[in-house]
N, C-alpha and C positions, 0 to 999 in steps of 0.2 A: 503494500499499500504506499503510495507516495505521500510526500510531506511538502508543505509550503515552504519557500525559502525562509530562512531564520533571519528577522528583522536586524539583528546584530551585525549581519554580514553583508547588508544591501550595499553599503559603500564599496566593499571589496568587490562584489559581483558586478557592480556598475563599471568599477575601474579594470577589471581582469577578465571577466568572462562569466558565464551562466553556471548554474549548478546542474550536475546529473541528479535527477531526482530518484528517490528510493527510500528504503528503510533507513539507509546511510546515505547521507548526501557528500558530495565532493565539489570543492571549488579549486580551480587551476589558475595560476597567475604566475607571472614573471618576477624574479627576483631583480635587484639593481643591476646585476651583471648579466641578466638574460637568461639564468638557469629557470627551469620550471619547477614550481613547487606546488604539491597536491595537499589539501587539508581535507581529510575524511572525518565525518562525525555525525552524530545522531542530532544533536542540538548543542547550543552555547548556553547550558544551564549548570547550576551546581549539581556535582555527582556525574558529570560526563568526562569522556575520554576523547581526545582527538589525535588522530595519526597524522603526522606531516612527513611527506616523502618528496625527496629531491630528485629530479630526473633531468636528462640533458644538461649535465653540468659540464661547463667548459673545463679543460685540464687545468690542475692547480688551484681551483676555486674551493673555498670553504664557506658554507653558509651557516649563520648562527641565527636562532630565533631567542628573543627575549620576550618573557611574558610573566607577568605575577611575581616579580622578583627573581626569577630563575632563568639561568640560560641553558639553551637546548642546542648542543652542536649537531649538525648534521656532517658526521665525518666525512673527510674526503679520502680517507685511506680505503684501500681495497681490502675490506674485511666484511665479514657477514653483518648486515644490517647498516653497511655505510649508506648514508642518504636518508636514514629513518630516525624519526625522534617521536616519543609519546608525551602528549601533554595532559595533565591532569586538572580538572577544576573540582577542587574539594567541594564535599557536599555541604560545607558550612560557609562557601564563598557567598559574599554579599552581592545582589544584583547591582549593576550599574556599569558605567563606561570605564575599560581599562585600555591602556596602551600597548599595542601589538607591534613589535619591531622585527624586521627582517634585515640582517646585515650580511653582506659578502665581503670575503678577504680574499685576495688573490696575490701571487708573487709579482704581479706586474705593477701593482700600485696599492695604495691605502685601502682601508675599509670604507664602504660605501653602505648606507642603509636607508630603509624605507619606515615610516611609522604611521601607523593607523589606529584609530578609535574602535574598539570592539565592545558591544555591549552585551553583558551576561544578563539573561532573562530570569525572572524569578521562577522559582519551582516550590510547589508545595508538597510536603512529606507527611505521612501518616503518623498517628499516634497510637499507642497500644499500652495497656496495663497487663502486668505480669506478676505472678507470685513465685518466688523462689525462696531458698533458705535464707533466714536473716544474715547469716555470714557472708553472702554475696551482696548485701545491700549495706549493712552496717560493719564495715571491716574491722575485725580486731587489729590492734597495733602491728603484731606480727605480719597479718595479711597486708596491712597499708605499705609496709616496707618491701615487702615482695612485690606488690603491684608496681610501686614505682621503679624498682630495679628492672623488672620485665619490661615496663614501657620505656625506660631509656635504652634497653638493649633492642627493642623493635625499632625505636627511633634511629639507632645507629644503622640497623641493618637497611632501613628504607632510604638511607642517604647514599648508598652504594650504587655507582653507575659503572657497570662493565661496558665497554664500548662495542662489544660484540653483541649481534641479535642471536640468542641461543634457541630461539623457537624454531619449530618445524611447521611452516604454514600457519593457518588460522588456528584460534583458540576454539576448544570445543567444551561443552558442559562436563564437569568432573563426575557427574551422576546422573542417570536417566530420570530422576524423579522430579517432580514439579517444583520449580522455583517460586517461592512466594514473593508477590510484589511489596516486599517490606524493606527494601534499600532505603536508608535514611530515616526510617521509622523512629519516632521520638519514644524511647522505651521509659515507662514508669514501673519500676520495680517496687512492690510492696508500698506503693504510694510515694516513692521517691523518684524524682526524674533524673536519669543518668545519660551518658552520651548517646548521640543518635546511633542507629543500627547502621554499621559501616560495611555491611555485606548483605547478601541474601541468604535466606534459609531454605534449604531444599529437602523436600520430603523424602525420607529414607528410612530403611528398617534398621534396626541394630544389627551391627556387624556386617553389613553389606559393604562391599568394595567401593572404595573412592579412587578415581585415577587422576593423574596429573593432566591439566587442562591444555598444557603445551610442554614442550622440552625446556630444560633449564637445569639449575643446580640448586639443590636444596641447601639452603642458608640457616634454616632452623627446623629441628625435630625435637620438641620438647613438651613437658607438661606446664602449662601455665596456669595461674590462679583463676582469671576469668574465662579465657577461651579453652581451657582443658588441653588435652592432647592436641598440639598444634604442629602444623607443617607449613613452612614459607618457602616457596620457590622462586628463585631469582632468574627471570628471563632474559636480562640484559637490557641495556638502555634505559634503566631506572623502572622497570615494570616488573612487579612481583604479584603472585597469587598466594592467598593463604587460605588455609583448610582447618577448621577447628572442631573441637568437641569429640574428636576420635576416642572408640574404645581402645584401639591399638593402632600405633605408628608402625609403618612397614618399611620406612626409610631411615638413614640417618644423615646428619649434617655433613655435607661435602659430597653427597652422592649426585651423580649426573643422571637425570631422568629422561626418558623419551615420552612424547605425547601418548597418554593413554595408559602409562605404566602405573601400577597399583601403588599407592602411597600410604593407604590407611583404612581402616574399617570404621564405619559409623557408629557413634556412640553418643554419651550424654555427659561427658566430663566437664568441669568447669561450672560457670553459671549457665546452666541449661535446664529446660523444662520437659525435657524427653528426648529420645534418640532421634538426630536430624543431622544435617551437614550445614555448616555456616560456610559459605564461600565468599571470599572477599578479594579485592583487588586495589594495589597501591602503585600510583605512579608517583615516586619519591614519597612525599608525605600526604600526597592527596589521595582521599578516599573517593573511590569512582565506582559506580554501578557496573558489576561484572557483565550486565547485558550489553553495556556500550563499548566493549571490545570484542563481542562475538561476531560481529559483521566486518571486521577488519581482514583484508586479505593481503598476503604478501607474495 
């Protein structure tokens, strides 16, 4: 089913060319030095992912995107994923206008750049009340320290950027069960509001196999206080997938996994109300809807 062009990018469309309509949309334009840059996305809203792809690049040219305080290099080296970048719009990003800059650097001369204003449109997320054990809402002192250490560990992991793309084609759901439309949901545990739900819950039976959504390197396989038995896979270029509440982890940190490899069994460990899979995606620190990467093709 097609979508209307996103108002945020009307200025870019008018300047550079039309969208190719579909579930995912692509806009194509020229960088300052004449390379072709494609941006593929569902929408420019909180919780969405954007794939940037550089094509028809002159020799010796490196292109850099600057957006939301982060730099995204489209590497000129002949390595897997050269010319690709993933941009994440965190689910808490405030609507409004933001500067989007594309800069070219070459051996022949100094950097040249283009700047445009991009508008992030508002998005409404659902709310849900849940009842769990009090220890997962009113944390004992020893749990608070553990939660802090684990949050710091995850923050360090999500700042890693391997310049190679480790994936094998597009992403696939890690389990055939129905994914609930609860990304970004404001969770109220035992009457206490907590952080928004940063992934989707997938309906699955206890001990069913969960598979890697794409190839990559396991950078975390551990029991965490809130998410239980958790696996995080680094797919390169700052894109990570995470899988939570396993009854059993089937991989170890440092393992290289192929798309579809078994990585764990469905469980209800950590802060959970029953067996299911929590599947999340991070682009650096940005929490994005896993559905927003399933339409990317490489």
